[in-house]
C-alpha positions in Angstrom: 19.0 -21.7 26.2 22.6 -22.0 24.9 22.3 -22.2 21.1 25.1 -22.4 18.5 25.0 -19.6 16.0 24.0 -22.1 13.3 21.0 -23.4 15.3 19.9 -19.9 16.2 20.2 -18.7 12.6 18.2 -21.8 11.5 15.4 -20.8 13.8 15.6 -17.3 12.5 15.5 -18.5 9.0 12.4 -20.5 9.6 10.4 -17.7 11.2 11.7 -15.2 8.6 10.3 -17.5 5.9 7.0 -17.5 7.7 7.0 -13.7 8.0 7.8 -13.4 4.3 5.0 -15.7 3.4 2.6 -13.8 5.6 3.5 -10.5 4.0 3.4 -12.0 0.5 -0.1 -13.0 1.0 -1.0 -9.7 2.7 0.4 -7.6 -0.1 -1.2 -9.6 -2.8 -4.6 -9.3 -1.1 -4.5 -5.7 0.1 -1.6 -3.9 -1.5 0.1 -1.6 0.9 0.1 -3.0 4.5 1.7 -2.1 7.8 5.3 -3.3 7.9 6.4 -4.3 11.4 9.9 -5.7 11.9 10.5 -4.9 15.6 8.7 -5.7 18.8 5.7 -3.6 19.6 5.9 -2.9 23.3 2.8 -0.9 24.0 -0.7 -0.3 22.7 0.3 3.2 21.8 3.1 2.0 19.6 0.7 -0.2 17.7 -1.2 2.8 16.5 1.9 4.3 14.8 1.9 1.7 12.0 0.1 2.9 8.9 0.2 1.3 5.5 3.8 1.0 4.1 4.3 1.1 0.3 4.2 -2.4 -1.0 7.7 -1.9 -2.6 9.1 -1.6 1.0 7.2 -4.7 2.0 8.6 -6.7 -0.9 12.1 -5.5 -0.1 11.7 -6.9 3.4 10.4 -10.2 2.0 13.5 -10.5 -0.2 15.8 -9.9 2.8 14.0 -12.4 4.9 14.1 -15.1 2.2 17.8 -14.4 1.4 18.6 -14.9 5.0 16.5 -18.1 5.1 18.2 -19.5 2.0 21.6 -18.9 3.6 20.8 -20.5 6.9 18.4 -23.4 6.3 19.4 -27.0 5.6 18.6 -28.7 2.3 16.5 -31.4 3.9 14.9 -32.5 7.1 14.0 -36.1 8.1 12.0 -37.9 10.8 10.2 -35.8 13.3 11.6 -32.6 11.6 10.1 -33.4 8.2 8.0 -30.5 7.2 10.2 -27.8 8.7 11.2 -25.0 6.2 14.2 -25.8 4.0 16.6 -24.0 1.7 14.7 -25.0 -1.3 11.4 -23.7 0.1 13.1 -20.3 0.7 14.5 -20.3 -2.9 11.1 -21.3 -4.4 9.2 -18.6 -2.5 11.8 -16.0 -3.3 11.4 -16.9 -7.0 7.6 -16.4 -6.7 8.1 -13.1 -4.9 10.5 -11.9 -7.6 8.2 -13.1 -10.4 5.3 -11.3 -8.9 7.3 -8.1 -9.0 8.1 -8.8 -12.7 11.8 -9.2 -11.8 12.0 -12.0 -14.3 15.8 -12.4 -14.6 16.2 -12.6 -10.8 13.2 -14.9 -10.5 14.7 -17.3 -13.0 18.0 -17.5 -11.1 16.2 -18.3 -7.8 14.0 -20.9 -9.3 16.8 -22.5 -11.3 18.6 -23.1 -8.0 15.7 -25.3 -6.9 15.8 -27.2 -10.2 19.5 -27.7 -10.3 19.7 -28.9 -6.7 17.8 -32.1 -7.7 16.3 -32.2 -4.2 12.7 -32.3 -5.5 11.1 -34.3 -8.3 7.6 -34.6 -9.8 5.6 -37.5 -8.5 5.1 -40.2 -11.2 1.4 -40.1 -10.5 -0.5 -36.8 -10.2 -3.1 -38.2 -7.8 -0.3 -39.4 -5.4 0.6 -35.8 -4.7 -2.5 -35.3 -2.5 -2.7 -38.6 -0.7 -2.7 -38.3 3.1 -0.5 -41.4 3.1 2.1 -39.6 0.9 2.5 -36.3 2.7 5.7 -34.2 2.3 6.5 -36.3 -0.8 9.3 -35.5 -3.4 7.2 -32.7 -4.9 6.4 -30.7 -1.8 8.7 -27.7 -1.0 6.5 -26.3 1.8 3.2 -27.2 3.4 1.1 -26.3 6.4 0.9 -29.7 8.2 -2.1 -31.2 9.9 -2.8 -34.4 11.9 -6.2 -35.9 12.6 -7.1 -38.0 15.6 -8.8 -35.7 18.0 -5.6 -33.9 18.8 -6.8 -30.4 17.9 -4.5 -30.1 14.9 -6.6 -31.7 12.2 -7.5 -29.9 8.9 -11.0 -28.8 8.0 -10.6 -28.9 4.2 -12.3 -32.2 3.6 -15.4 -31.1 5.4 -15.3 -27.5 4.1 -15.0 -28.4 0.4 -17.4 -31.4 0.2 -20.9 -30.7 -1.0 -23.9 -32.3 0.7 -23.5 -35.7 -0.9 -25.9 -38.6 -1.3 -25.0 -41.3 1.3 -23.5 -43.7 -1.3 -21.2 -41.0 -2.6 -20.3 -39.6 0.8 -19.3 -43.0 1.9 -16.7 -43.3 -0.8 -15.4 -39.7 -0.4 -15.3 -39.1 3.3 -16.6 -42.2 5.0 -19.9 -40.4 5.8 -18.1 -38.6 8.6 -19.4 -35.0 8.9 -21.7 -33.2 6.4 -20.1 -31.3 3.6 -20.2 -27.6 3.9 -19.7 -26.8 0.2 -17.8 -23.6 1.0 -15.9 -24.0 -2.3 -17.1 -25.8 -5.4 -15.7 -26.6 -8.8 -17.2 -24.3 -11.4 -18.3 -26.0 -14.6 -16.0 -23.6 -16.4 -13.0 -25.5 -15.0 -14.6 -28.8 -15.9 -15.0 -27.5 -19.5 -11.3 -26.6 -19.5 -10.3 -30.1 -18.5 -12.7 -31.5 -21.1 -10.9 -29.4 -23.7 -7.6 -30.7 -22.5 -8.5 -34.1 -23.6 -9.4 -37.5 -22.1 -5.7 -38.4 -21.6 -5.2 -35.6 -19.1 -5.2 -37.6 -15.8 -5.4 -34.5 -13.7 -9.1 -34.3 -14.2 -10.0 -37.5 -12.4 -7.7 -36.6 -9.5 -9.0 -33.1 -9.3 -12.7 -33.2 -9.1 -15.7 -35.5 -8.8 -19.4 -35.0 -9.6 -22.6 -35.7 -7.6 -26.1 -35.5 -9.0 -29.0 -35.0 -6.7 -32.2 -35.0 -8.7 -31.4 -32.9 -11.8 -28.7 -30.8 -10.2 -25.0 -31.9 -10.6 -22.4 -30.6 -8.2 -18.7 -30.7 -8.9 -16.4 -30.9 -5.9 -12.6 -31.0 -5.5 -11.0 -34.4 -4.7 -7.6 -33.0 -3.7 -8.7 -32.8 -0.1 -10.7 -36.0 0.2 -10.1 -37.9 3.4 -12.0 -39.8 6.0 -11.9 -37.5 9.0 -11.8 -38.7 12.6 -14.8 -36.4 13.1 -16.1 -33.4 11.2 -13.4 -30.9 10.6 -10.6 -33.2 11.8 -8.9 -34.6 8.7 -5.3 -35.3 7.8 -4.9 -33.2 4.6 -1.9 -30.8 4.6 -2.2 -27.5 2.8 0.5 -27.4 0.1 2.1 -24.0 0.0 4.6 -24.6 -2.8 5.4 -27.6 -4.9 7.8 -28.6 -7.6 5.4 -28.4 -10.6 4.7 -24.8 -9.6 8.5 -24.1 -9.6 8.9 -25.6 -13.1 6.1 -23.6 -14.5 7.2 -20.4 -12.8 10.7 -20.9 -14.2 9.4 -21.3 -17.7 7.4 -18.1 -17.2 10.4 -16.1 -15.9 12.5 -17.2 -18.9 9.8 -16.6 -21.4 9.1 -13.1 -20.2 12.7 -12.1 -20.7 13.3 -13.0 -24.3 11.0 -15.8 -25.2 11.3 -19.6 -24.7 14.6 -21.5 -24.7 15.3 -25.2 -24.4 15.5 -25.2 -20.6 12.2 -23.3 -20.2 10.5 -25.7 -22.6 11.9 -28.7 -20.8 10.5 -27.4 -17.5 7.0 -27.1 -18.8 7.1 -30.2 -20.9 7.9 -32.3 -17.8 4.6 -31.1 -16.3 2.7 -31.8 -19.5 4.2 -35.3 -19.8 3.2 -36.2 -16.2 -0.3 -34.9 -16.9 -0.5 -37.7 -19.6 1.0 -40.4 -17.4 4.2 -40.3 -19.5 7.7 -40.4 -18.0 8.6 -36.9 -17.1 12.3 -37.1 -18.0 11.9 -38.6 -21.5 11.0 -36.6 -24.6 7.4 -37.3 -25.7 7.0 -35.5 -29.1 3.3 -36.1 -29.2 2.7 -33.9 -26.2 5.8 -31.8 -25.9 5.6 -28.1 -26.9 7.5 -27.5 -30.2 10.8 -25.7 -30.0 9.4 -23.1 -32.4 6.7 -22.0 -30.1 6.4 -18.2 -29.8 6.6 -16.1 -26.7 2.9 -15.2 -26.8 1.9 -18.8 -27.4 4.0 -20.1 -24.5 2.5 -17.4 -22.3 -1.0 -18.6 -23.1 -0.1 -22.3 -22.6 1.5 -21.6 -19.3 -1.7 -19.8 -18.1 -3.7 -22.9 -19.1 -1.2 -25.4 -17.5 -1.1 -23.5 -14.3 -4.9 -23.4 -14.1 -5.2 -27.1 -14.6 -2.1 -28.3 -12.7 -2.6 -26.1 -9.6 -6.4 -26.0 -9.5 -7.9 -25.5 -6.0 -4.4 -24.9 -4.5 -4.9 -21.2 -4.0 -2.9 -19.8 -7.0 -5.3 -19.0 -9.8 -6.4 -15.4 -8.8 -2.8 -14.4 -8.0 -1.6 -15.8 -11.3 -4.1 -13.7 -13.2 -3.2 -10.6 -11.3 0.6 -11.2 -11.7 0.3 -11.6 -15.5 -2.1 -8.7 -15.9 -4.8 -11.1 -17.1 -7.3 -10.9 -14.2 -9.5 -8.2 -15.7 -10.0 -9.7 -19.2 -10.2 -13.3 -18.0 -12.7 -12.6 -15.2 -14.9 -10.2 -17.2 -15.0 -12.8 -20.1 -16.1 -15.4 -17.5 -18.8 -13.1 -16.1 -20.1 -12.5 -19.7 -20.0 -16.2 -20.5 -22.0 -17.1 -17.4 -24.5 -14.2 -17.9 -23.3 -12.5 -14.7 -23.8 -8.8 -14.2 -20.5 -8.6 -12.3 -17.5 -6.9 -13.7 -14.1 -5.9 -12.3 -11.7 -3.1 -13.0 -8.2 -2.2 -11.7 -9.5 -1.1 -8.4 -10.8 -4.6 -7.7 -7.4 -6.3 -8.1 -7.0 -5.7 -4.3 -9.5 -6.5 -1.6 -11.0 -3.9 0.8 -9.2 -3.3 4.0 -11.5 -4.8 6.7 -13.5 -1.9 8.2 -12.8 -3.3 11.7 -9.1 -2.6 11.2 -9.7 0.9 10.1 -12.0 1.6 13.1 -9.4 0.1 15.4 -6.6 2.1 13.9 -7.8 5.2 12.0 -4.3 5.8 10.6 -5.1 3.0 8.1 -6.7 4.0 4.8 -9.2 2.2 2.6 -8.3 1.0 -0.9 -9.7 3.0 -3.8 -13.2 2.0 -4.9 -14.3 0.7 -1.5 -16.3 2.5 1.2 
């Protein structure tokens, strides 16, 4: 195919974003991972790749995302809606830098997304997740799905639903497919929403409850849909959205020298929306005070991220990034009378034994057999 340099670089930008995202997830899950940036042409070559230091993998992510930022358009429309954009690359780069505690660089990348005015918070929190409102103004990047027996539907609606009484199942998923309850809302999160107050509209949009006999089950509403058949729903998986960017920007600024007006405005926009208040208008009754301290803002950001981004795949990585996973999780285990405990070795997952058996050059993470 004869491609212009601009078109070729756009395609490269899209796939380099995807590579960066894949490596970002891999490093956060396993730590050091094999780094492959050239074609593997033989089975023998595949066995030459051991685990590269995660610093090298992060450096590759930064290169990939810088290239993507430079070569991707600001927006797509029509049939191309959902392709990777410049803002998505900037937002993911901000998260990659923030995870490495490069707070000043992260703030710069995230501020570009904010200053571009390409994205905006949805007026209604619940509207973010409607299947009739996909790729809305808040979505920077999403893995897209389409139901209808085409083989590209999403499974989230069926996976996350509990086994519901018929009357409840009818209103949640049209009684199509039986809920698998692979993931359920812990009462601890429900308690956090209760403590946030009745005016926090995110609770009603985030979870529902079903009682069978004396047992109450909480389930996420973010992926509710009426599937064409079981495991064939419309729900996209949101990778990155604007509220996440705003909260990350506030964190990046706060971790440098404490809060400033721009950082507080970013987090206050998210808080106002959570109360159904106009996001661009000062709301003194809910806004954080200008005098808030660095530690206090750090604590509030942890809470806001937990509530705002619940069941979107960020909580564990947030706790690890902020060095809060061990105290928060062990306090949770004690509160729920669990014998489980974690230490620093459990901040990464075990390398799958099948991978080590396939390629013995790979090593296991400390603390796992």
